[in-house]
Legacy VTK file of the C-alpha trace (Angstrom):
# vtk DataFile Version 3.0
C-alpha trace
ASCII
DATASET POLYDATA
POINTS 595 float
-0.058 0.076 0.002
1.287 3.301 -0.963
0.574 6.302 2.039
2.431 8.750 3.047
4.461 8.060 6.063
3.243 9.922 9.215
0.264 11.459 7.322
-2.102 12.606 9.668
-5.929 14.123 9.597
-6.622 17.887 10.358
-9.499 19.690 9.324
-10.264 21.549 5.951
-10.050 25.334 6.403
-11.414 27.571 3.851
-11.777 24.734 1.153
-15.636 24.916 0.409
-16.780 27.450 -2.400
-15.088 30.464 -1.052
-11.537 29.160 -2.336
-9.920 30.157 -5.043
-8.737 27.688 -7.648
-6.039 28.294 -10.031
-7.101 28.554 -13.691
-5.512 25.773 -16.220
-2.484 27.384 -17.798
-3.764 26.294 -21.386
-7.136 25.782 -23.381
-7.843 22.392 -21.638
-10.045 22.630 -19.053
-9.754 22.619 -15.345
-12.225 19.698 -14.376
-13.251 16.662 -16.760
-17.015 15.081 -15.501
-17.897 11.975 -17.384
-21.217 10.734 -17.397
-22.096 7.172 -19.056
-25.687 6.707 -20.156
-27.979 3.999 -21.111
-31.842 4.869 -21.482
-32.251 7.424 -18.543
-34.028 9.907 -20.571
-36.776 10.624 -17.837
-33.710 11.598 -15.701
-31.181 13.095 -17.796
-32.438 16.468 -17.729
-32.131 16.857 -14.208
-28.944 15.318 -13.984
-27.386 17.392 -16.713
-28.684 20.724 -15.423
-27.230 20.087 -12.302
-23.827 19.318 -13.271
-23.611 22.632 -15.822
-24.747 24.597 -12.834
-21.579 23.799 -11.115
-19.359 26.755 -10.457
-15.980 25.481 -11.933
-14.006 27.425 -14.369
-13.045 25.317 -17.437
-15.224 22.497 -17.274
-16.117 20.015 -19.834
-18.248 17.272 -19.810
-18.224 14.134 -21.503
-21.399 11.938 -22.095
-20.512 8.526 -23.175
-23.887 7.118 -24.326
-24.169 3.351 -23.991
-26.520 2.102 -26.761
-29.607 3.859 -26.037
-33.020 3.575 -27.598
-35.148 5.731 -25.464
-33.925 9.122 -27.212
-31.279 9.384 -24.203
-28.899 10.161 -27.090
-31.005 12.801 -29.014
-31.317 14.603 -25.710
-27.645 15.056 -25.071
-27.186 16.370 -28.477
-29.167 18.935 -28.168
-27.507 20.066 -24.709
-24.067 19.287 -26.526
-25.689 21.945 -29.379
-26.701 24.471 -26.513
-23.704 24.457 -24.542
-19.877 24.064 -25.959
-18.744 22.923 -22.377
-21.123 19.307 -23.338
-19.165 16.493 -25.810
-21.568 13.578 -26.868
-19.080 10.259 -27.199
-20.610 6.968 -28.806
-19.481 4.020 -26.875
-17.324 1.711 -28.882
-18.478 -1.622 -26.700
-21.050 -2.212 -24.644
-21.005 -2.203 -20.459
-21.118 0.838 -18.522
-17.818 -0.155 -16.991
-16.211 0.457 -20.802
-18.424 3.946 -20.802
-16.897 4.956 -17.825
-12.861 4.122 -19.456
-14.067 5.794 -22.720
-14.821 8.820 -20.633
-12.052 8.449 -18.842
-9.594 8.277 -21.902
-11.623 11.217 -23.244
-10.707 13.604 -20.395
-8.849 16.717 -20.831
-9.043 18.456 -17.573
-6.704 18.527 -14.739
-9.053 16.510 -12.375
-11.595 13.854 -12.974
-15.157 13.111 -11.975
-17.591 10.417 -12.225
-21.455 11.117 -12.402
-24.663 8.817 -13.526
-26.777 9.707 -15.658
-29.915 9.397 -13.106
-28.479 11.572 -10.272
-28.185 14.774 -8.776
-25.074 16.655 -8.041
-25.438 19.948 -5.026
-24.847 23.106 -6.360
-21.572 24.089 -5.583
-20.231 20.454 -4.825
-17.568 19.984 -7.875
-15.891 23.418 -6.341
-15.615 21.814 -3.595
-14.114 18.773 -4.284
-11.698 20.472 -6.851
-10.985 23.085 -4.390
-9.945 21.042 -2.015
-7.357 18.997 -4.486
-6.146 22.675 -5.369
-5.435 23.304 -1.488
-3.870 20.280 -0.388
-2.192 18.542 -3.393
-3.725 15.154 -2.942
-4.258 12.613 -5.565
-8.051 12.427 -4.993
-11.100 13.901 -2.691
-14.012 12.292 -1.318
-17.078 14.076 -0.096
-20.698 13.109 2.003
-23.477 12.299 -0.254
-27.406 11.216 -0.001
-29.621 8.552 -1.437
-33.222 8.907 -1.837
-36.041 7.318 -3.204
-39.152 8.466 -3.910
-40.843 8.400 -0.160
-37.556 8.263 1.935
-33.848 10.290 2.278
-30.763 8.943 3.925
-27.491 9.852 4.690
-25.292 6.335 4.038
-22.138 7.882 5.872
-24.029 8.394 9.223
-22.646 4.701 10.042
-19.111 5.304 8.275
-16.690 6.961 10.816
-14.555 8.556 8.256
-17.159 11.178 7.543
-17.320 12.173 10.603
-14.736 15.250 10.416
-13.236 16.737 7.028
-9.467 15.813 6.378
-6.284 16.592 3.951
-3.567 14.567 3.350
-4.455 11.245 4.715
-3.805 7.778 3.709
-6.353 4.856 3.615
-4.631 3.475 7.104
-5.647 6.798 8.603
-9.208 6.344 7.710
-10.019 2.610 7.183
-13.593 2.953 6.732
-13.198 4.991 3.630
-13.270 1.555 2.662
-17.362 1.704 3.675
-17.915 4.167 0.581
-16.305 2.643 -2.919
-18.703 4.413 -5.636
-16.952 6.328 -7.944
-19.324 9.757 -7.851
-18.973 11.203 -4.617
-15.282 12.049 -5.122
-12.431 14.114 -7.496
-9.353 12.479 -9.222
-6.103 14.032 -10.179
-5.987 12.858 -13.572
-2.438 12.255 -13.512
-2.743 10.048 -10.714
-5.530 8.364 -12.576
-3.643 7.447 -15.565
-0.666 6.808 -13.610
-2.385 4.123 -11.618
-3.754 2.348 -14.633
-7.106 2.071 -13.204
-10.368 0.513 -15.592
-13.703 -0.073 -14.758
-14.586 -4.048 -15.326
-17.429 -4.833 -17.537
-19.643 -6.659 -14.755
-23.261 -6.812 -14.073
-22.853 -5.081 -10.863
-20.496 -3.600 -8.449
-18.340 -2.232 -11.395
-16.858 0.381 -9.050
-15.922 -1.451 -6.158
-12.376 -2.719 -7.384
-11.080 0.416 -9.416
-12.195 2.416 -6.015
-10.559 0.219 -3.849
-7.545 0.308 -6.390
-7.129 3.990 -6.059
-7.909 3.840 -1.918
-4.639 1.750 -2.051
-2.429 3.443 -4.253
-3.395 7.350 -3.041
-0.593 8.644 -1.470
-2.586 11.384 -0.332
-6.571 11.859 0.220
-9.193 14.481 0.974
-12.433 14.106 2.880
-14.696 17.188 2.226
-17.586 17.482 5.107
-20.321 18.752 1.762
-22.993 16.608 0.401
-21.466 16.520 -3.326
-24.029 13.729 -4.527
-27.355 12.391 -4.305
-27.994 8.924 -5.751
-31.196 8.263 -7.071
-32.198 4.857 -6.038
-35.087 3.811 -8.451
-36.307 0.180 -8.792
-37.463 0.499 -12.327
-36.026 -2.794 -14.619
-33.502 -0.745 -16.147
-31.747 0.163 -12.876
-28.971 -1.179 -11.062
-31.256 -1.740 -7.791
-33.944 -3.698 -9.897
-32.087 -6.906 -10.081
-29.996 -6.660 -7.013
-31.346 -9.873 -5.511
-30.395 -12.142 -8.843
-27.894 -14.886 -8.566
-26.166 -13.264 -11.506
-26.129 -9.835 -9.335
-24.743 -11.586 -6.383
-22.076 -13.694 -8.426
-20.992 -10.577 -10.139
-20.477 -8.735 -6.331
-18.951 -11.523 -5.002
-16.508 -11.959 -8.157
-15.494 -8.442 -7.551
-15.814 -8.622 -3.530
-12.932 -11.172 -4.173
-10.680 -9.180 -5.771
-10.954 -6.510 -3.493
-10.158 -9.205 -0.891
-7.088 -10.134 -2.725
-5.824 -6.201 -2.871
-6.419 -5.732 0.579
-4.775 -8.864 1.916
-1.496 -8.307 -0.008
-1.342 -4.819 1.529
-1.332 -6.478 4.668
-2.597 -3.536 6.964
-4.119 -4.956 10.234
-6.785 -1.641 10.598
-7.805 -1.724 6.999
-8.115 -5.620 7.015
-10.712 -5.221 10.000
-12.605 -2.536 8.618
-12.921 -4.586 5.281
-14.044 -7.817 7.265
-16.657 -5.657 8.742
-17.909 -4.557 5.218
-18.004 -7.805 3.845
-20.060 -9.505 6.785
-22.176 -7.032 8.282
-22.487 -4.379 5.614
-21.889 -4.765 2.004
-21.799 -8.267 2.145
-24.081 -9.235 4.309
-27.070 -7.217 2.357
-26.110 -8.854 -1.312
-26.046 -12.156 0.129
-29.358 -11.662 2.483
-30.948 -10.254 -0.798
-30.331 -13.608 -2.337
-30.978 -16.234 0.400
-34.211 -14.201 2.047
-36.184 -14.349 -1.616
-38.477 -16.919 -1.221
-38.646 -17.113 -4.429
-35.121 -17.962 -4.935
-33.734 -20.193 -7.709
-31.694 -22.793 -5.974
-30.121 -24.070 -9.241
-27.836 -21.626 -8.969
-26.880 -21.681 -5.382
-23.637 -24.297 -5.530
-21.974 -21.366 -7.831
-23.123 -18.910 -5.213
-21.537 -21.112 -1.988
-18.451 -21.293 -3.779
-18.185 -17.945 -4.713
-18.882 -17.124 -0.822
-16.212 -20.014 0.522
-13.385 -18.140 -1.758
-14.326 -14.846 -0.564
-14.016 -16.354 2.916
-10.720 -17.898 2.198
-9.461 -14.918 2.111
-10.691 -12.536 4.624
-11.706 -15.575 7.393
-14.747 -15.541 9.545
-16.673 -12.427 10.916
-15.681 -11.184 14.681
-19.171 -11.261 16.480
-20.050 -9.263 19.028
-21.183 -5.659 20.299
-19.774 -2.501 19.093
-19.237 -0.685 16.352
-16.245 -2.348 15.054
-18.014 -6.003 15.498
-20.236 -8.333 13.473
-24.042 -8.442 14.488
-24.198 -12.083 15.758
-27.448 -12.871 13.478
-25.837 -11.048 10.150
-22.698 -13.099 11.020
-24.634 -16.367 11.351
-26.511 -15.685 7.870
-23.137 -15.351 6.065
-21.369 -18.439 7.844
-24.072 -20.471 7.422
-24.358 -19.440 3.518
-20.479 -20.143 3.188
-21.172 -23.464 4.735
-24.069 -24.369 2.036
-27.021 -24.166 3.800
-28.650 -21.411 1.862
-32.119 -22.258 3.078
-31.360 -22.195 6.869
-29.348 -18.495 6.032
-32.291 -17.318 4.494
-34.594 -17.809 7.622
-32.127 -15.987 9.498
-31.943 -13.159 7.044
-35.735 -12.660 7.458
-35.489 -12.647 10.957
-33.678 -9.567 10.506
-36.250 -7.947 8.799
-38.117 -5.392 10.503
-41.546 -6.773 11.702
-44.328 -5.336 14.038
-46.135 -8.269 15.357
-45.219 -11.951 14.740
-47.079 -14.504 12.737
-48.189 -17.814 13.250
-48.557 -19.786 10.336
-47.935 -23.032 8.626
-44.640 -21.363 6.953
-43.165 -19.659 10.132
-43.600 -22.470 11.813
-41.407 -24.864 9.262
-38.882 -22.001 9.123
-38.472 -22.378 12.485
-37.959 -26.002 12.984
-35.935 -26.479 9.915
-33.703 -23.576 11.533
-33.330 -25.015 15.020
-32.476 -28.918 13.007
-29.815 -27.389 11.349
-28.059 -25.546 14.323
-28.972 -28.402 17.134
-25.197 -29.945 17.025
-23.597 -26.771 14.931
-20.483 -24.993 15.938
-21.954 -21.971 14.430
-24.466 -21.337 17.206
-22.338 -19.666 19.749
-23.488 -17.893 23.182
-23.933 -14.553 21.452
-25.886 -16.211 18.729
-27.987 -18.328 20.859
-28.606 -15.326 22.870
-30.208 -13.395 20.166
-32.387 -16.325 18.262
-33.712 -17.437 21.959
-35.375 -14.014 22.368
-36.797 -13.814 19.312
-38.130 -17.471 19.077
-39.366 -16.773 22.497
-41.319 -13.881 21.296
-42.452 -15.949 18.405
-43.799 -18.632 20.695
-46.165 -16.002 22.335
-47.964 -15.353 18.990
-51.661 -16.453 19.281
-52.476 -19.861 17.264
-55.573 -21.506 16.860
-56.611 -24.886 17.834
-56.021 -26.987 14.901
-52.133 -25.501 14.848
-52.279 -26.614 18.470
-50.048 -29.857 17.549
-47.012 -28.024 15.194
-47.151 -25.311 17.671
-45.995 -27.651 20.508
-43.911 -29.356 18.312
-42.052 -26.163 17.760
-41.930 -25.590 21.457
-40.397 -29.165 22.433
-37.353 -28.036 19.879
-36.835 -24.694 21.196
-36.549 -25.933 24.297
-34.140 -29.083 23.326
-32.093 -26.728 21.041
-31.995 -23.239 22.924
-32.796 -24.428 26.456
-35.661 -23.129 28.882
-35.406 -19.771 28.361
-36.870 -19.654 24.872
-40.162 -20.300 26.662
-40.100 -17.010 28.675
-42.445 -14.985 27.030
-45.442 -17.919 26.415
-47.133 -19.075 29.877
-49.091 -21.703 27.479
-45.292 -23.160 26.349
-44.404 -23.320 29.901
-47.650 -25.492 30.627
-48.438 -29.269 30.325
-48.569 -30.311 26.294
-52.186 -31.621 27.486
-54.064 -28.774 27.434
-52.655 -27.124 24.208
-56.202 -27.276 22.068
-58.133 -26.156 24.754
-55.750 -22.744 26.042
-55.651 -22.270 22.008
-59.756 -22.144 22.152
-60.022 -20.343 25.153
-57.315 -17.404 24.320
-59.277 -16.961 20.967
-62.474 -16.614 22.671
-61.091 -13.887 25.325
-58.768 -12.112 22.866
-56.768 -10.460 25.949
-55.275 -7.128 24.698
-53.093 -4.578 26.750
-53.857 -1.201 25.681
-52.105 1.082 27.992
-49.204 1.284 30.154
-48.069 3.512 32.976
-44.910 3.502 35.078
-43.646 5.708 38.078
-43.745 3.594 41.456
-46.488 1.856 40.465
-46.799 -0.117 37.021
-50.239 -0.130 35.627
-51.595 -2.066 32.783
-55.194 -1.381 30.899
-56.400 -3.623 28.594
-59.490 -5.203 27.489
-61.024 -8.553 26.851
-63.980 -9.952 24.949
-66.881 -10.863 27.171
-70.037 -9.475 28.409
-68.855 -10.053 32.511
-65.290 -9.738 33.841
-62.804 -12.994 33.194
-59.868 -13.817 33.688
-57.114 -11.875 36.438
-54.703 -9.617 34.554
-51.349 -11.031 36.032
-47.288 -10.688 34.937
-45.740 -13.622 33.817
-42.071 -14.329 35.307
-40.739 -16.891 32.914
-37.350 -16.961 34.192
-38.082 -17.749 37.952
-35.572 -19.894 39.198
-37.103 -22.982 40.567
-40.798 -22.410 39.719
-43.283 -24.821 39.331
-46.405 -24.729 36.918
-46.602 -21.428 35.163
-44.801 -18.657 37.136
-47.029 -15.517 37.231
-46.881 -12.319 39.627
-50.864 -11.040 40.937
-51.931 -7.967 40.413
-51.995 -5.888 44.030
-55.409 -4.567 42.420
-58.039 -4.758 39.363
-60.491 -2.989 38.338
-63.062 -3.410 35.945
-65.218 -1.587 33.233
-67.558 -1.848 30.444
-65.476 -1.122 26.955
-68.533 -1.522 24.966
-68.872 -3.600 21.492
-68.836 -6.888 23.924
-65.471 -5.934 25.642
-64.950 -5.547 29.296
-62.011 -3.320 30.298
-59.685 -3.998 32.824
-56.955 -1.883 34.731
-54.197 -3.859 36.928
-51.773 -2.228 39.525
-48.130 -3.664 40.283
-46.505 -1.840 43.112
-42.509 -1.659 42.154
-41.441 -3.411 45.634
-44.048 -6.437 44.480
-41.764 -7.199 41.285
-38.397 -8.667 40.694
-35.590 -6.690 39.932
-34.313 -6.481 36.650
-36.204 -9.902 35.091
-38.095 -9.749 32.145
-42.072 -9.871 32.842
-44.859 -9.810 30.543
-48.673 -9.309 30.588
-50.912 -12.458 30.784
-54.260 -13.370 31.876
-54.948 -16.409 34.568
-58.248 -18.251 34.601
-58.958 -18.676 38.728
-60.984 -21.608 37.705
-58.775 -23.671 35.833
-55.131 -21.936 36.958
-54.759 -22.025 33.004
-52.705 -18.633 31.989
-52.778 -16.891 28.636
-50.721 -14.667 26.533
-52.072 -11.297 26.192
-51.549 -9.476 22.935
-52.531 -5.579 22.300
-51.336 -2.254 20.407
-49.768 -1.496 23.762
-46.903 1.472 23.098
-44.279 1.993 26.061
-44.241 5.242 27.829
-41.499 7.655 26.702
-38.098 7.413 28.694
-37.908 8.780 32.211
-35.138 8.870 34.344
-37.529 8.701 38.059
-39.365 5.784 36.063
-38.809 2.560 38.327
-39.400 -0.017 34.980
-37.730 -0.337 31.546
-40.127 -1.296 28.638
-39.198 -2.811 25.551
-42.349 -3.948 22.715
-40.476 -6.252 19.825
-42.574 -8.838 17.752
-45.973 -7.237 19.622
-44.750 -8.287 22.522
-44.895 -5.645 25.805
-41.693 -6.662 28.296
-41.288 -5.019 31.425
-38.507 -4.577 33.980
-38.152 -3.327 37.400
-34.917 -1.364 37.554
-33.314 0.251 41.123
-34.549 3.624 42.371
-33.103 6.863 40.638
-31.758 7.766 44.284
-29.821 4.927 44.522
-28.409 5.256 41.295
-27.814 8.706 41.489
-25.806 7.806 44.730
-23.940 4.974 43.392
-23.107 7.174 40.340
-21.680 10.304 42.684
-19.594 7.447 44.910
-17.785 6.638 41.807
-17.261 9.791 40.556
-15.632 10.945 43.940
-13.476 7.871 43.886
-12.131 8.663 40.769
-11.188 12.368 41.503
-9.606 10.583 44.959
-7.644 7.818 43.119
-6.911 9.406 39.695
-5.053 7.188 36.923
LINES 1 596
595 0 1 2 3 4 5 6 7 8 9 10 11 12 13 14 15 16 17 18 19 20 21 22 23 24 25 26 27 28 29 30 31 32 33 34 35 36 37 38 39 40 41 42 43 44 45 46 47 48 49 50 51 52 53 54 55 56 57 58 59 60 61 62 63 64 65 66 67 68 69 70 71 72 73 74 75 76 77 78 79 80 81 82 83 84 85 86 87 88 89 90 91 92 93 94 95 96 97 98 99 100 101 102 103 104 105 106 107 108 109 110 111 112 113 114 115 116 117 118 119 120 121 122 123 124 125 126 127 128 129 130 131 132 133 134 135 136 137 138 139 140 141 142 143 144 145 146 147 148 149 150 151 152 153 154 155 156 157 158 159 160 161 162 163 164 165 166 167 168 169 170 171 172 173 174 175 176 177 178 179 180 181 182 183 184 185 186 187 188 189 190 191 192 193 194 195 196 197 198 199 200 201 202 203 204 205 206 207 208 209 210 211 212 213 214 215 216 217 218 219 220 221 222 223 224 225 226 227 228 229 230 231 232 233 234 235 236 237 238 239 240 241 242 243 244 245 246 247 248 249 250 251 252 253 254 255 256 257 258 259 260 261 262 263 264 265 266 267 268 269 270 271 272 273 274 275 276 277 278 279 280 281 282 283 284 285 286 287 288 289 290 291 292 293 294 295 296 297 298 299 300 301 302 303 304 305 306 307 308 309 310 311 312 313 314 315 316 317 318 319 320 321 322 323 324 325 326 327 328 329 330 331 332 333 334 335 336 337 338 339 340 341 342 343 344 345 346 347 348 349 350 351 352 353 354 355 356 357 358 359 360 361 362 363 364 365 366 367 368 369 370 371 372 373 374 375 376 377 378 379 380 381 382 383 384 385 386 387 388 389 390 391 392 393 394 395 396 397 398 399 400 401 402 403 404 405 406 407 408 409 410 411 412 413 414 415 416 417 418 419 420 421 422 423 424 425 426 427 428 429 430 431 432 433 434 435 436 437 438 439 440 441 442 443 444 445 446 447 448 449 450 451 452 453 454 455 456 457 458 459 460 461 462 463 464 465 466 467 468 469 470 471 472 473 474 475 476 477 478 479 480 481 482 483 484 485 486 487 488 489 490 491 492 493 494 495 496 497 498 499 500 501 502 503 504 505 506 507 508 509 510 511 512 513 514 515 516 517 518 519 520 521 522 523 524 525 526 527 528 529 530 531 532 533 534 535 536 537 538 539 540 541 542 543 544 545 546 547 548 549 550 551 552 553 554 555 556 557 558 559 560 561 562 563 564 565 566 567 568 569 570 571 572 573 574 575 576 577 578 579 580 581 582 583 584 585 586 587 588 589 590 591 592 593 594
């Protein structure tokens, strides 16, 4: 790896738009913008207008059209006729990579920038990038960017520490998480640097810029990071976009092939910090997203699975297994599990875990969900892949799943899942389901009565007393609201905590409302508790669902709340005063005995 010895990050001063730029000494332009196009007419005018508004002296815009059939080429020709800065070039060979290479070969500017024909460039963006390079003498300058679609705009760099502050003259070793940003369009290159490195874009179905950008990062002696948003990427799901086929085997194989080339280059560079960031990029970010999109598709064509597994194993052989755990530099346990299951060849089980990681509201109990959980538990029963962290996360997810309501006809298969959960993950997997903790003999009857009662928790308040309110489907009070204490040690039967007080009211529409109060002192410390209904006649305990939303966090509240997959969980915590006293003691001791 090239890199300036002793390079350190320092703030860019006076770099944004007001920084002077040295005009070219001859007729050659200061900046060349290369725009490859292929059937982007609906968006191209916005792109061209945003580029041509850039306040950069002596700029040329080279548009390389790659076989457009929708009028894109004619639109570019019209721009070229009106504005002498625009030049239309017809691509000699097919492919977006070739179009970019042709544009770079045509470039005459001192600096080189790439832009796609369906995106937007904010005013002042190119001036900021060029001014930074003029000031620093660096090989490349990288800027911030946004992504957007019809209903959402986001900043991918929020999760990239390299973009937390501006810098000039650094190397990749100074900010390894620059690797998290590998598009070619949010940066400017000194053209002499670009030409000397011989960087080329490959013609591949997907991810044709990650190898060139990794090559540039490794080759650059000096890199600038500017704080301005210099690019706005339009994520469009249409058939002609890169996003459209992202879940296909062809797309994934293209990505994995390019990623493997990146891995070889980075392994050869042999920089520990860079390799650690790259491993996180593959296992927890770009690599995970690509693999999860493929394995998580229920309509996946298994005919390509063997080739995908072989490609993933080649990549894994270069970078090793993920380092899972908590923290920004660790891989999420379930993401790591998806990748390791896939590399092991079990794409079906990997797909189950990938779908578990998708955002959800209420847990769904149906044949397909039960089948998937059973498949996953079978594959993990004696697997070395199920480490302590993966076990903990899966246990909580499955515990919530087992609390989902199910009908009488589903009682048998649901109990089969309960047994498998207990065997593979242990008793904690049953902690949120009173029905799972009960004897299997009454499953069908409990399922019938749970559906008939339809108990819901609808409000929760804290403070020094936990107050739960909800309704049941009945004409008169039925059952007693309780809290399920599923982790109580040494309990026999279904462990519950009775309310200190329960009041009832007519809620209308054939429902009875209830309010239950639980003083903080009557609840165990830190154990997860969830609402339930106890039948005083049979002794059965039934789970409570409902739309209840936890209250906002309050420092003086004696409780902590959690609601995931429709399950409300409450934990008692220490009183605010003892916590404050303990913190004061720690601070006092640290001052008496400074390190």
